[in-house]
C-alpha positions in Angstrom: -12.4 -38.4 -9.7 -14.4 -35.6 -9.4 -15.3 -33.1 -7.0 -17.6 -29.9 -7.5 -20.5 -27.8 -6.0 -24.1 -27.5 -6.8 -27.5 -26.6 -5.8 -29.5 -29.3 -4.2 -33.2 -29.6 -3.2 -34.3 -31.3 0.3 -37.2 -33.3 0.9 -39.0 -30.5 2.1 -38.8 -28.6 -1.3 -36.0 -26.6 -0.3 -32.8 -25.7 -1.8 -29.1 -25.6 -0.3 -25.5 -25.4 -1.4 -24.0 -28.9 -1.7 -20.7 -30.5 -2.7 -20.2 -33.9 -4.4 -16.9 -35.5 -4.4 -17.0 -39.0 -6.6 -14.6 -41.5 -8.0 -14.7 -44.7 -10.0 -14.5 -48.0 -8.6 -13.0 -50.4 -11.1 -12.0 -54.1 -11.1 -8.8 -55.8 -11.3 -8.9 -55.2 -15.0 -9.6 -51.6 -14.8 -13.3 -51.8 -15.9 -15.8 -49.7 -14.1 -17.6 -51.4 -11.4 -19.5 -48.5 -9.5 -19.5 -44.9 -8.8 -18.7 -44.2 -5.2 -19.3 -40.4 -3.8 -19.8 -38.2 -0.9 -22.6 -35.6 -0.8 -22.7 -32.9 2.0 -24.2 -29.9 2.5 -22.1 -26.8 2.5 -24.4 -24.6 3.5 -22.9 -23.3 6.9 -19.4 -23.0 4.8 -21.2 -21.0 2.4 -22.5 -18.1 4.6 -19.4 -18.1 6.7 -17.6 -17.7 3.2 -20.3 -14.7 2.4 -19.5 -13.1 5.8 -16.0 -13.3 5.6 -15.8 -11.7 2.2 -18.4 -9.1 3.5 -15.9 -8.5 6.2 -13.0 -7.9 3.7 -15.1 -5.7 1.8 -15.8 -3.4 4.7 -11.9 -3.4 6.1 -10.9 -2.5 2.4 -13.3 0.5 2.0 -12.5 1.5 5.9 -8.4 1.0 5.2 -8.7 3.3 2.0 -11.0 5.7 3.7 -7.9 5.8 6.7 -5.1 6.2 4.0 -7.1 9.2 2.0 -7.4 11.0 5.6 -3.9 10.4 6.4 -2.9 11.7 2.8 -5.0 14.1 3.9 -3.5 15.3 6.7 0.1 15.2 5.6 -1.1 17.9 3.0 -2.4 19.7 5.7 0.1 19.7 8.2 2.7 20.5 4.9 0.5 23.2 3.7 0.4 25.0 7.3 3.9 24.6 8.3 4.6 26.4 4.5 1.9 29.0 5.3 3.6 30.0 8.7 7.2 29.7 7.6 6.0 32.4 5.0 4.2 34.6 7.4 7.2 34.7 10.0 9.0 37.6 9.9 11.9 35.6 11.8 14.7 33.9 9.4 15.8 31.4 11.9 12.2 30.6 12.8 10.8 30.4 9.0 14.3 28.1 8.1 12.8 25.6 11.0 9.8 25.8 9.7 10.5 25.1 5.9 12.5 21.8 7.0 9.6 20.7 9.1 7.7 21.2 6.1 10.0 19.5 4.3 10.2 16.3 6.6 6.6 16.4 6.4 6.7 16.2 2.7 9.4 13.7 2.9 7.2 11.4 4.7 4.4 12.0 2.6 5.9 10.8 -0.2 7.3 7.7 1.5 3.9 6.8 2.3 2.5 7.4 -0.8 5.3 5.2 -2.4 4.0 2.5 0.0 0.4 2.9 -0.9 1.3 2.5 -4.5 3.6 -0.6 -4.3 2.0 -4.2 -4.3 4.3 -5.9 -2.1 4.5 -3.1 1.2 7.8 -4.0 2.3 10.0 -3.7 -0.7 10.6 -0.7 -2.5 12.1 0.4 -5.6 14.6 3.0 -4.3 15.3 5.1 -7.7 11.6 6.3 -8.0 11.7 7.1 -4.4 14.6 8.9 -3.8 14.0 11.0 -7.3 10.8 12.2 -6.0 12.3 12.7 -2.6 14.8 15.5 -4.1 12.7 16.9 -6.3 9.9 17.9 -4.2 13.4 18.9 -1.6 14.6 20.9 -4.3 11.4 22.8 -5.0 10.8 23.8 -1.0 13.6 26.4 -1.7 12.9 29.3 -3.2 16.4 29.3 -5.4 15.4 26.1 -6.6 15.1 27.2 -10.4 19.2 28.5 -10.4 19.6 24.6 -9.2 21.0 21.9 -11.5 20.8 18.8 -9.3 21.8 15.4 -11.0 21.4 12.0 -9.6 22.3 8.7 -10.7 20.6 6.0 -8.5 21.0 2.5 -9.3 17.5 0.6 -9.6 17.2 -1.8 -6.5 14.7 -2.2 -4.0 14.9 -1.7 0.2 12.6 -2.4 3.1 10.4 0.2 3.5 12.0 0.4 7.3 15.5 0.7 5.9 14.0 3.1 2.8 12.4 5.9 5.2 15.9 6.6 7.5 17.8 6.4 4.0 15.1 9.1 2.9 15.7 11.2 5.7 19.0 11.1 5.5 19.3 12.0 1.8 16.8 14.8 2.9 18.8 16.0 5.3 22.3 16.1 3.4 20.0 18.0 0.8 18.6 20.4 2.6 21.6 21.4 4.6 23.7 21.5 1.2 20.9 24.0 -0.3 21.1 26.2 3.2 24.7 26.3 3.0 25.5 26.5 -0.6 25.6 30.5 -1.0 26.2 31.4 2.5 
């Protein structure tokens, strides 16, 4: 049995894509008697396949551009919140703006982790939480005086569960940093 694609020539001399499927017909002793085959024009299938591939490439390009814009928007929002926190003379307002900036940074970190994983569903928890705690810690002025140690086992979680977990960890760390030196 053999199946394959080839380029064939029509009676008018034009070329077209074809598929040939063949098999050997044998007699009762197993000796070949004849070759039977099916020959069909797959020009339309090839054209459709090429259109689909072009659409997939276009979709991938648009998706990459969208991801790039989303990451830039996260960075801009985070920077604006941090700049406003520094420019504000009111300590409570500054703290709220800094907290909002940390939350945006945490969303950005999860989004970037989602982009780096192949599965898009399950993500390694250890690397995400380490990045999250590091970025949360860096956002505080006294972070150089803090020695944060964590022990996180390596396992994966669905991204829908990881985001709330990250939010809880960030809130716990943020509140600890805010109230540790009061």
